[in-house]
Each structure stands twice: as C-alpha cells, then as structure tokens.
KEVEXZA-596788 format. One record per residue (C-alpha): residue in three letters; x, y, z. Coordinates in steps of 0.1 Angstrom, whole numbers, plus 5000, padded with zeros to 4 digits. Layout:
AlaXYZ
...
***
This chain:
Met329611784740
Asn331611684709
Leu330311394688
His332411194664
Lys331010914642
Thr333110634627
Arg331810354603
Leu333110004605
Glu333509794574
Thr333009454589
Arg330709164581
Arg328709204614
Gly329109574613
Phe329209654650
Phe331609704679
Ser331109514711
Asn333109484743
Pro331709174761
Arg333009294794
Met330909604791
Ser328109494769
Leu324709634777
Lys321609464764
Ser319309754755
Ser319410124745
Gly317810194778
Ala320810034795
Ile323110244774
Ala321210554784
Ala321410454820
Ala325110394817
Leu325710734802
Leu323510894829
Leu325810744856
Leu329110844842
Pro330610974874
Ala333111214888
Leu334910974911
Thr335911194939
Pro337211044971
Arg334911115000
Ser336511345025
Gly338011145054
Ala337110805038
Gln340610655041
Thr341310695078
Tyr343510505102
Ala343310445139
Leu345510215159
Ser343509995182
Asn344809695202
Val343809355187
Trp345809125208
Ser348609125234
Asp351008855244
Ala352508925279
Pro355708795293
Gly355208445307
Leu352808325280
Ala352507955282
Gly354907775258
Ala356608085246
Asn359908245256
Leu358608595263
Asp360708725292
Gly359809025314
Val363109085332
Asn366309005314
Ser366109175280
Tyr366008835263
Asn363608945235
Arg364909215211
Gly363909115176
Leu360509095160
Ala359409035124
Tyr356308955103
Ser355908725073
Thr353108795048
Val353708445034
Ser352808265066
Asn350908545084
Gln353208485114
Val355008705139
Phe358508595149
Val360308695182
Thr363908615190
Ser365008485224
Arg368508525238
Thr368008255265
Pro367107995255
Val368408055219
Asp365208045200
Ile362708215177
Asp359108205189
Val356308185163
Phe352908345168
Asp349808365147
Gly349608715132
Ala345808745135
Thr345308605170
Gly348608615187
Asn348408245195
Phe351708075202
Ile352407825174
Gly355907685182
Asp359607745180
Ala361907765150
Asp364407495144
Thr367707625158
Thr369907325150
Gly373507435147
Val372707795158
Ala375407905183
Gly378008175190
Gly378208555192
Thr377708775222
Ile374008725218
Thr373308435194
Leu369908555181
Asp369208925186
Gln367409045155
Val365108865130
Val363708975096
Cys361408815070
Ala361908855033
Asp359108885008
Asp359408514998
Gly358908405035
Ala362608335041
Ile363608425077
Tyr367008575086
Ala368508615121
Ala372008705132
Trp374408725161
Leu374909035180
Thr378709065184
Val380509345202
Gly383809285183
Val382709225147
Ser386309175135
Gly386108855154
Gly383208735132
Glu379508755125
Thr377108485114
Leu373808535095
Tyr371408245095
Arg368608165070
Trp365407965073
Ser363307895042
Ser360407855066
Trp360107865104
Asn360207485108
Ser363007415083
Val366607355093
Pro368607675093
Thr371607735070
Val374507975073
Ala374008265048
Trp377108445059
Ser380008385083
Gly383108595088
Asp384108955093
Pro381609155073
Thr383709465076
Tyr386909305062
Gly388809485089
Leu387709825077
Thr385909905110
Thr387709695136
Gly386209635170
Lys382809765161
Arg379509625174
Val377009465149
Gly373709295152
Asp371509535173
Ser369609655142
Met368609475110
Thr366109515081
Val365409335049
Ser364009405014
Gly363109184984
Ala363108814978
Gly365308544963
Thr368308674944
Asn367009034950
Thr367108994988
Leu369009275006
Ile369809305043
Leu371109595063
Met372809585097
Gly373809885118
Val377409935130
Leu378010075164
Ser381110215181
Gly380610095217
Ser376910185222
Thr376710475197
Ala375610475161
Thr378210545134
Thr378210655098
Asn378610295087
Val376110025079
Leu376509675064
Leu374709585032
Phe374309215025
Ser373409094990
Thr373108764972
Val373508624937
Asp371908284944
Gly369308364971
Thr370908174999
Asn374608285002
Phe375408645009
Thr378308885007
Ser378809205027
Thr379509565017
Val380409835041
Leu378510155033
Asn380210475044
Ile377510745047
Ser378311105041
Gly376011395051
Leu375311275086
Pro376111455119
Ala379611395133
Ser378211235164
Phe375011075178
Ala373411025211
Gly374310695229
Gly372110395226
Val372410045211
Tyr369310065190
Val369410225155
Gly366310245134
Met366610125098
Ala364110045070
Phe364510005032
Tyr362710285013
Thr362710284975
Asn365210304946
Asn368410204964
Ser367710404995
Phe366910345031
Leu365610525062
Tyr368110565090
Ala367410685126
Pro370710695144
Asn369410845177
Ala369911205166
Gly366311335166
Ser366211305129
Leu365211055103
Tyr367611045073
Leu367010915037
Val370310755026
Gln371010674989
Tyr373410384982
Pro374810234949
Ser373609904936
Pro375509624954
Val378209444936
Ala379209094947
Gly382609104963
Gln382609484967
Gln384009545002
Ser383009905006
Ala380910174989
Ala380010534994
Ala376410625005
Thr374910975010
Ala372211115033
Ile370111315008
Ala367211435029
Thr366111455065
Asn362911485086
Ala362511545123
Leu361511235143
Ala361411125180
Ala364711205197
Asn366110865204
Phe365510495200
Val363110475171
Ala362210135155
Leu361110155118
Ser359009945094
Tyr358210075059
Asn355809955032
Ala356910104999
Thr353809994980
Ala351410165005
Ser353910445014
Leu353310365051
Leu355910405078
Ala355410255113
Thr357510365141
Leu357910265178
Ser359510515202
Gly359810565239
Phe360310195245
Gly362810265273
Ser360310465292
Ala357010385311
Thr355010445279
Ala355910345244
Thr354410515213
Ala353410345180
Thr352810585151
Leu351710535116
Tyr352910785089
Ser352210845053
Val355610895035
Ser354810904998
Asp357511164992
Phe360111185019
Thr361211535009
Ala357711655015
Gly357711535051
Leu356011275073
Thr352211285077
Ala351011125109
Leu347910915103
Ala347410745137
Val349210715170
Thr348710505202
Asn350510475235
Phe350810165256
Ala352210105290
Thr355609935294
Thr355509845331
Asn358609635331
Ser362009815330
Asn363709815296
Gly367209935306
Asn368809855273
Glu366110055255
Thr365509805228
Gly362409715208
Ala361009645174
Val358109725151
Ala356709555120
Leu353809635096
Gly351609335090
Gly348509185074
Pro348209045039
Asp349309365023
Arg351309495053
Thr348809775060
Ser346309605084
Phe348509565115
Val351309725134
Tyr353109475156
Ala355109645184
Met357509505210
Ala359209695238
Thr361709455253
Asp360609285286
Asn357009395279
Gly355709135255
Val354109185220
Asn351209405210
Ala349209395178
Phe347409705167
Gly344809705139
Thr345010005116
Ala341210035112
Gly341310145075
Gly344510005061
Gly344009805029
Gly340309885028
Pro338410014998
Val338410384991
Ser334910524992
Val333810754964
Asn330810974956
Leu329110914922
Ser327811244907
Asn326211284872
Thr328411474847
Trp326411444815
Ala323611224800
Leu322311114766
Val318710994768
Gly316410884740
Ala317010874703
Thr320111084699
Asn322111024667
Asn322510644667
Leu321110594701
Asp317710424696
Ala315110214713
Ala315509914690
Ala318109744710
Asp320709834684
Asn323109984710
Arg324809694728
Gly328509784733
Leu330110064753
Ala333810124760
Tyr336010404773
Asn339310494754
Ala341710644779
Ala344110764752
Ser341510984736
Asn339311034767
Gln336210924747
Val333210694752
Leu332510464723
Ile329010324715
Asn328110094687
Asn325010064666
Lys324509724650
Ser322009844624
Thr324010144611
His327309964615
Ala328610274632
Ile330710344663
Glu330110684678
Ala332710864700
Tyr331611104727
Asp333811334746
***
C-alpha cells in the first residue's frame, strides 16, 4: 500500500474526528482490519406481494359497493398513512387506516355536487392535500376539481370551467387522474377520452399558489393513431417533466412535456420511449425515489393482477420484482380500478382496488428494508507500523472520499498519516 505522512503545525498537534474517534491503537488496528468491501449479498433486496388486509364490499360504515360500480378511485397519503376511496352514491370519500384497513370515517363533502359522476377519481399530493374531480362526458360543459387540505377539512374548488378551452369539445374527462409534488409544485394529470377510447390529449393542471389551478391541454405526438376501447387510462408521473401513459394499447409510453406556464392553454408533448405492458386497462402508481412502479391489470376479469416493477431507467425496460393475483368475484363491467404504492416511503404496500370487489393491501416484504452486506477484509495494519503504536497515541481516524485515503493521527509525533 502507499503511505503518505503529513505534519500538522498546531498547538495540540493532532487530528481527531470525534464521530470516528477510537481510544487505543488496538482499536485503530481493529478498525483497519475491518475495512470492508461492502458487497450487496445476492438476493438480499427481494420483494414478494402478500395480502395484509382486505376490505370487502358491505364493510360496516363504509361505502364499498359490490354491484353498481360506485367505487372507482383510490389514493394513499404518506402524511396521514390513510387510504382514500371515492363513492359515486352516496357522494363521498371513505377513509381507511393504511396499516390495518380499519374504516376511519368519511371526508367532508360540503358543497361537492355536479358532473356525470361527482367524485370518480381521487389523488393525494406529497403535502397531504387531497384532490378529487368530476367525471364528465362532455367536458366543454365544465369540469370541477376539489381540494381538501386534510380529509376532515371543508373542501375548496381548485378549478372550475372547461379545462380544454374548447380545443377538444365533447370529450370525456375524469376517468383517470394522477398527482405529483406539493404546494406550489403540485401537478395533476387527467386523461381525455373520445367516447370510451383514449386520445392523444391529456390535461395538465398546475398552480402558482398551491390552492388554485389552471389547465393546459397536452397534445402528445409519437403515439399510435388509435387505441382499444375502454374508459380507464393508466397514468403516473415519472421524472424530469415526464409521465407514464398506458392508453390501452398493449404498451406503456414515456411522455415528455414542457414546464407548465400559468395561463398556457395548450402545449406539445412527445412520447419518447415505450415498453410492452398488459394489453388493456392498466392502473399505475410510480415512486421516483425508489424507482418502483406498481400496476394493476385484469380488473375486468375474474382475476386481477398486481405487479411491482423496478424502473430505474425506462429505456432499459421494466424488471418485474413481484406479482400476485387475487379473485374478483363480482362483475366489473366498466373495467375500472386503481392502484397506489404506500407505506412511509411508499415502498412497503401496494393498495389495489378492482371496482365492485373491495380494497386489498399487499405488503411488499422487502420494500424499504435495509440492504444486507457482506464484510470481507481487504487489508490490515497491525502493531507498530510507522506512527501506529501501542501508547494510545492514535485516537482519530477518518476517510477522505476525494482522495480515497484513510487518515490516522498520532498525538505524540503531531502527524497525520494517509493510507491508500
């Protein structure tokens, strides 16, 4: 190894890092002996989706329906550790404990009314604010977006009017919704349908004050000319002004959009990459920090499938980490559903809802846990080597990342030695 010695001209004459201070030369030697190669243990970070709780239709106090497609929106809040489910009739948002599934209560819906379906989708921003909106089959006739600062606060109107400004007349809005950010950085996306088919338009809502929003119509190029029919369109924000878009085409698209400008009515967006995904009706939830994507598919069939993917680089493809199937015994003719990553860091749970079949919470069995490592000896200095001695003169040790060196002091010789 390379050895470099440096003298310090100080009154006390020695270097010490109190966070790493060792009280004897023996401790120094031991520390050097244990300098490891930190290699992740093969298979240490694993995921497996296992059911933690299920809330079935008819749960006491809640508005979980099993027949009429009343529940279509689901969201999770890391601030309150709560799961939110919309109800069409009665107009309501049910609140459940994220850890246990226990029904907590209903959101205040004072003044909430209108639309084809008054509350269809619901999302939760990073600051705990809750947003829900009308489903309207003729958006030129108006759309309303509501905001709750917390589930038991009185809602306010965050947007009301035609969010397309007449640019996409007669379209259907409100079947799909996703959110990113908090406060003045909050962004909301809504899908735009023609009848019951996805289009190349989405709505981007932004805010300059954190409570009042404006809409921008995004016109997406690079998508197929047509899509399979179905009212549900999967969407989730990705990173760096981009979002994931699953318009029932057997593919998942990465769409880049410009930074929103208040008052900008329309803007161009571009599909810049694609990956294969389940053919139709795929709900999405993405955690950019952990690079985890949760999907729910097949929620119009007898069995729904929840899948957890790693998507650190979209262009490199999706890596499936865990998958689970669950029965959906009640018919879901509209083929609607929702999925949300949950837990304190949004890696510990996958919450899944197939309409008319209640809510399921799956633990990820590994998400957010520590990464195991193997410690293996690389080199060691033992005994009286250079300024390492047995007189308790060596009391400080530190690592310099810039030079990739280990620094050790000697209080008697007033030296700091650097080891490669």
